[in-house]
C-alpha positions as CSV (number, residue, x, y, z in Angstrom):
1,X,0.0,0.0,0.0
2,X,1.3,3.5,-0.9
3,X,1.1,6.3,1.6
4,X,1.3,9.0,-1.1
5,X,-0.2,8.6,-4.6
6,X,2.6,9.9,-7.0
7,X,0.2,10.0,-10.0
8,X,-2.9,11.1,-8.1
9,X,-3.4,14.0,-5.7
10,X,0.3,15.0,-5.6
11,X,0.3,15.4,-9.4
12,X,-2.5,18.1,-9.1
13,X,-0.3,20.4,-6.9
14,X,1.0,23.5,-8.9
15,X,4.8,23.5,-9.5
16,X,5.9,26.5,-11.5
17,X,9.7,26.4,-11.8
18,X,12.3,27.9,-14.1
19,X,14.6,25.7,-16.2
20,X,17.4,26.6,-13.8
21,X,15.5,25.5,-10.8
22,X,14.5,22.2,-12.4
23,X,18.0,21.4,-13.7
24,X,19.5,22.1,-10.3
25,X,17.0,19.7,-8.7
26,X,17.9,16.9,-11.1
27,X,21.7,17.5,-10.5
28,X,21.1,17.2,-6.8
29,X,19.2,14.0,-7.3
30,X,22.2,12.7,-9.3
31,X,24.4,13.7,-6.4
32,X,22.3,11.5,-4.1
33,X,23.3,8.5,-6.2
34,X,26.9,9.4,-6.9
35,X,27.6,10.5,-3.2
36,X,30.7,12.4,-4.1
37,X,32.0,10.0,-6.8
38,X,32.2,10.7,-10.5
39,X,30.5,8.4,-13.0
40,X,31.1,7.3,-16.6
41,X,28.8,8.7,-19.2
42,X,27.4,6.5,-22.0
43,X,26.8,8.8,-25.0
44,X,24.3,7.4,-27.6
45,X,22.0,8.8,-30.2
46,X,18.4,9.3,-29.2
47,X,16.5,11.6,-31.6
48,X,19.0,11.5,-34.5
49,X,21.5,8.9,-35.8
50,X,21.4,6.2,-38.5
51,X,17.9,5.0,-37.7
52,X,16.5,8.6,-38.3
53,X,18.3,9.0,-41.6
54,X,17.0,5.6,-42.8
55,X,13.4,6.7,-42.2
56,X,14.0,10.0,-43.9
57,X,15.3,8.2,-47.0
58,X,12.3,5.9,-47.0
59,X,9.9,8.8,-47.0
60,X,11.8,11.1,-49.2
61,X,12.2,13.8,-46.4
62,X,15.2,15.9,-45.5
63,X,15.0,16.9,-41.8
64,X,13.7,15.6,-38.5
65,X,11.0,18.3,-38.2
66,X,9.4,17.1,-41.4
67,X,9.5,13.5,-40.3
68,X,7.8,14.4,-37.0
69,X,5.0,16.1,-38.9
70,X,4.5,13.2,-41.2
71,X,4.7,10.4,-38.6
72,X,3.2,12.2,-35.6
73,X,4.8,12.2,-32.2
74,X,3.6,8.7,-31.1
75,X,4.9,7.0,-34.3
76,X,8.2,9.0,-34.2
77,X,8.7,7.8,-30.6
78,X,8.0,4.2,-31.6
79,X,10.2,4.2,-34.7
80,X,13.1,6.4,-33.5
81,X,13.2,7.2,-29.8
82,X,12.1,3.9,-28.3
83,X,14.6,1.7,-30.2
84,X,17.4,4.2,-29.8
85,X,16.7,4.4,-26.1
86,X,16.7,0.7,-25.7
87,X,20.1,0.5,-27.4
88,X,21.4,3.3,-25.2
89,X,20.2,1.5,-22.1
90,X,21.8,-1.8,-23.3
91,X,25.1,0.1,-24.0
92,X,25.2,1.5,-20.5
93,X,24.6,-1.9,-18.9
94,X,27.3,-3.5,-21.1
95,X,29.8,-0.8,-20.2
96,X,29.3,-1.2,-16.5
97,X,29.8,-5.0,-16.7
98,X,33.0,-4.5,-18.8
99,X,34.8,-1.6,-17.2
100,X,37.1,-2.7,-14.3
101,X,35.6,-1.9,-10.9
102,X,32.1,-1.7,-12.3
103,X,31.7,2.1,-12.0
104,X,28.4,3.9,-12.0
105,X,27.4,4.4,-15.7
106,X,24.8,7.0,-16.6
107,X,22.8,7.0,-19.8
108,X,20.6,10.0,-20.7
109,X,17.9,7.8,-22.3
110,X,15.4,7.5,-19.4
111,X,15.4,11.2,-18.6
112,X,12.5,13.2,-19.8
113,X,11.7,16.7,-18.8
114,X,8.3,17.9,-20.1
115,X,8.5,21.3,-21.9
116,X,12.3,21.4,-22.0
117,X,13.7,22.5,-25.4
118,X,16.5,20.6,-27.1
119,X,18.9,23.5,-26.0
120,X,17.8,23.1,-22.4
121,X,18.5,19.4,-22.5
122,X,22.0,20.1,-24.0
123,X,22.7,22.8,-21.4
124,X,21.7,20.4,-18.6
125,X,23.9,17.5,-19.8
126,X,26.7,19.9,-20.4
127,X,26.7,20.9,-16.8
128,X,26.4,17.3,-15.6
129,X,29.3,16.2,-17.9
130,X,31.6,19.0,-16.7
131,X,30.9,18.4,-13.0
132,X,29.7,14.8,-12.4
133,X,31.6,12.5,-14.9
134,X,35.2,11.3,-15.2
135,X,35.1,9.8,-18.7
136,X,32.8,9.4,-21.7
137,X,32.2,6.4,-23.9
138,X,30.6,6.9,-27.3
139,X,28.3,4.3,-29.0
140,X,29.0,3.1,-32.6
141,X,27.8,5.7,-35.1
142,X,27.8,8.5,-32.5
143,X,29.2,10.9,-35.2
144,X,25.7,11.0,-36.8
145,X,24.1,12.5,-33.7
146,X,23.8,16.1,-32.8
147,X,23.6,15.3,-29.1
148,X,26.6,12.9,-29.2
149,X,28.8,15.3,-31.1
150,X,27.9,18.1,-28.7
151,X,28.9,15.8,-25.8
152,X,32.2,15.0,-27.5
153,X,32.9,18.7,-27.8
154,X,32.0,19.3,-24.2
155,X,34.3,16.4,-23.1
156,X,37.3,17.8,-24.9
157,X,36.6,21.3,-23.7
158,X,36.4,20.0,-20.1
159,X,39.6,17.8,-20.5
160,X,37.8,14.5,-20.0
161,X,39.0,11.3,-21.7
162,X,36.8,9.9,-24.5
163,X,36.5,6.3,-25.6
164,X,34.8,4.3,-28.4
165,X,32.1,1.7,-27.6
166,X,34.7,-1.0,-27.7
167,X,36.8,0.9,-25.1
168,X,39.5,2.2,-27.4
169,X,40.8,5.8,-26.9
170,X,38.9,8.2,-29.1
171,X,41.2,11.1,-29.6
172,X,40.3,14.6,-30.9
173,X,41.6,14.2,-34.5
174,X,39.8,10.9,-34.9
175,X,36.6,12.3,-33.5
176,X,36.7,15.4,-35.8
177,X,37.5,13.2,-38.8
178,X,34.4,11.0,-38.1
179,X,32.1,14.0,-37.8
180,X,33.5,15.6,-41.0
181,X,32.8,12.4,-42.9
182,X,29.3,12.3,-41.5
183,X,28.7,16.0,-42.5
184,X,29.9,15.3,-46.0
185,X,27.7,12.3,-46.4
186,X,24.6,14.1,-45.1
187,X,25.3,17.1,-47.3
188,X,25.6,14.8,-50.4
189,X,22.1,13.6,-49.7
190,X,20.7,17.0,-49.0
191,X,20.1,16.3,-45.3
192,X,20.4,19.0,-42.6
193,X,23.9,18.8,-41.1
194,X,23.8,22.2,-39.3
195,X,23.9,20.6,-35.8
196,X,27.0,18.6,-36.6
197,X,28.6,21.6,-38.2
198,X,28.0,23.7,-35.1
199,X,29.7,21.1,-33.0
200,X,32.6,20.9,-35.4
201,X,33.1,24.6,-34.9
202,X,33.2,24.1,-31.2
203,X,35.9,21.4,-31.7
204,X,37.9,23.6,-34.0
205,X,39.4,25.6,-31.1
206,X,40.5,22.4,-29.4
207,X,43.1,21.4,-32.0
């Protein structure tokens, strides 16, 4: 028996908070788990990546906004978000079982903040990466993802080590080369590569 109904009467209470207040609350919740330690971050595509571009090709579309309009949010979640999130969760589980010492491994996949914009998600995870993590591992095909390439740029700006899914060192030049190839491939098909280009510009100053 529950003493408080999380989805009932408590859900009806008004909670008007700013993005800053909400993000601070989530960071403090993360601190409750980490208890002064730093975790490993598992970076994996969620709203972009190869699965998205396959769907765009199938439907003759060029950007994610158009795909969302054609599919509707529920179908977009079923075809893109849900399978990407499942793979992200599996990646994090596998990492923890493989890394010596079984460190805490965090994946962003389960985290949803209603009404947050993409920029607010990125701002939140940037703060978390800079302050709560000691290393980042990147899933295969990470270079096709706006979020993953942003996290790669944050990691290098913060001086954090980066690794491939297989656990090999992912250095700056290799990461940049992968993103450049992804941008060129997207441009050749007429897809929107602006997010990847923006993150390449952030990495340019790290050479």
